DRENDO-1510 file (C-alpha; in Angstrom, 1 decimal, always signed):
<recs>
REC; n; res; u; v; w
REC; 1; MET; -33.1; -10.3; -8.5 .
REC; 2; ASN; -34.9; -8.6; -11.4 .
REC; 3; GLU; -32.4; -5.7; -11.2 .
REC; 4; LEU; -29.5; -8.1; -11.5 .
REC; 5; ALA; -31.1; -9.8; -14.5 .
REC; 6; ALA; -31.7; -6.4; -16.1 .
REC; 7; HIS; -28.1; -5.4; -15.4 .
REC; 8; LEU; -26.7; -8.6; -16.8 .
REC; 9; LYS; -29.0; -8.4; -19.9 .
REC; 10; GLN; -27.7; -4.9; -20.6 .
REC; 11; TRP; -24.1; -5.8; -20.0 .
REC; 12; PHE; -24.2; -8.8; -22.3 .
REC; 13; ALA; -26.1; -6.8; -25.0 .
REC; 14; THR; -23.7; -3.9; -25.1 .
REC; 15; GLY; -20.5; -5.4; -23.8 .
REC; 16; VAL; -20.3; -2.5; -21.4 .
REC; 17; ASP; -20.9; -2.8; -17.6 .
REC; 18; PRO; -23.7; -0.2; -17.0 .
REC; 19; LEU; -22.6; +0.2; -13.4 .
REC; 20; ALA; -18.9; +0.6; -14.2 .
REC; 21; ASN; -19.0; +4.4; -13.5 .
REC; 22; ALA; -21.5; +4.2; -10.7 .
REC; 23; VAL; -20.3; +5.8; -7.5 .
REC; 24; SER; -20.7; +3.7; -4.4 .
REC; 25; PRO; -21.5; +5.6; -1.2 .
REC; 26; GLU; -18.4; +6.2; +0.8 .
REC; 27; PRO; -18.2; +5.3; +4.5 .
REC; 28; SER; -18.5; +8.9; +5.5 .
REC; 29; THR; -22.2; +8.7; +4.6 .
REC; 30; MET; -22.6; +5.7; +6.9 .
REC; 31; ALA; -25.1; +6.2; +9.7 .
REC; 32; THR; -23.6; +5.0; +12.9 .
REC; 33; PRO; -25.0; +5.6; +16.3 .
REC; 34; ALA; -23.6; +8.8; +17.9 .
REC; 35; THR; -20.3; +8.7; +16.0 .
REC; 36; SER; -19.0; +8.4; +12.5 .
REC; 37; LYS; -16.2; +6.1; +13.6 .
REC; 38; ARG; -15.7; +3.0; +11.4 .
REC; 39; PRO; -16.5; -0.3; +13.3 .
REC; 40; GLU; -13.5; -2.4; +14.3 .
REC; 41; LEU; -12.9; -5.6; +12.4 .
REC; 42; ARG; -10.3; -8.2; +13.4 .
REC; 43; LEU; -9.2; -10.4; +10.6 .
REC; 44; VAL; -6.1; -11.9; +12.1 .
REC; 45; GLY; -6.6; -15.5; +12.9 .
REC; 46; VAL; -10.0; -15.9; +11.0 .
REC; 47; ASP; -10.9; -17.7; +7.8 .
REC; 48; GLY; -9.6; -15.5; +5.1 .
REC; 49; ASN; -12.2; -16.7; +2.5 .
REC; 50; ALA; -13.6; -13.7; +0.6 .
REC; 51; PHE; -17.2; -14.6; +1.6 .
REC; 52; ASN; -16.2; -14.9; +5.2 .
REC; 53; VAL; -14.4; -11.5; +5.2 .
REC; 54; MET; -17.4; -9.9; +3.5 .
REC; 55; GLY; -19.8; -11.5; +6.0 .
REC; 56; LEU; -17.7; -10.4; +9.0 .
REC; 57; ALA; -17.5; -6.9; +7.7 .
REC; 58; SER; -21.2; -6.8; +7.0 .
REC; 59; GLN; -21.9; -8.0; +10.5 .
REC; 60; ALA; -19.6; -5.3; +12.1 .
REC; 61; LEU; -21.3; -2.6; +10.1 .
REC; 62; ARG; -24.8; -3.9; +11.1 .
REC; 63; LYS; -23.7; -4.0; +14.8 .
REC; 64; ALA; -22.3; -0.5; +14.4 .
REC; 65; GLY; -25.7; +0.7; +13.2 .
REC; 66; ALA; -25.0; +1.2; +9.6 .
REC; 67; SER; -28.0; +1.4; +7.3 .
REC; 68; GLN; -29.0; -1.5; +5.1 .
REC; 69; GLU; -28.2; +0.8; +2.2 .
REC; 70; THR; -24.6; +1.3; +3.5 .
REC; 71; ILE; -24.2; -2.5; +4.0 .
REC; 72; LYS; -25.4; -3.2; +0.4 .
REC; 73; ALA; -23.1; -0.6; -0.9 .
REC; 74; TYR; -20.2; -2.1; +0.9 .
REC; 75; GLN; -21.1; -5.6; -0.5 .
REC; 76; ALA; -21.5; -4.3; -4.1 .
REC; 77; ALA; -18.2; -2.4; -3.9 .
REC; 78; ALA; -16.4; -5.3; -2.4 .
REC; 79; MET; -17.5; -7.6; -5.1 .
REC; 80; GLU; -16.4; -5.3; -8.0 .
REC; 81; GLY; -12.9; -6.7; -8.2 .
REC; 82; ASP; -10.4; -9.3; -7.0 .
REC; 83; TYR; -9.5; -10.3; -3.4 .
REC; 84; ASP; -7.1; -7.4; -3.0 .
REC; 85; HIS; -10.0; -5.0; -4.0 .
REC; 86; LEU; -12.3; -6.6; -1.4 .
REC; 87; LEU; -9.6; -6.0; +1.3 .
REC; 88; GLN; -9.2; -2.4; +0.2 .
REC; 89; VAL; -13.0; -1.8; +0.3 .
REC; 90; THR; -13.3; -3.5; +3.7 .
REC; 91; MET; -10.6; -1.2; +5.1 .
REC; 92; ARG; -12.5; +1.9; +3.8 .
REC; 93; TYR; -15.6; +0.8; +5.6 .
REC; 94; CYS; -14.1; -0.8; +8.7 .
REC; 95; ASP; -11.1; -0.3; +11.0 .
REC; 96; VAL; -9.4; -3.5; +10.1 .
REC; 97; ASN; -6.7; -4.8; +12.6 .
</recs>
């Protein structure tokens, strides 16, 4: 929480997001058991709420053996934009069908 507070304090003080140019780890660095295949995620017929989509994707990543760092990177990247951005990031990290 202190990191978030420091981030917000710097952002408000300067008017520039200090993480705007930060690079999120790509799914290719994801540690999955025995394969580098993205976990499957079925979104058809489920609640399309952004928090639900992010929770389902995080759960799929966890079940696939992704590291906590990868899951946090997914969540941070997913929250950087609007709903369309969330879906794009989710499709980079998971095989959405």
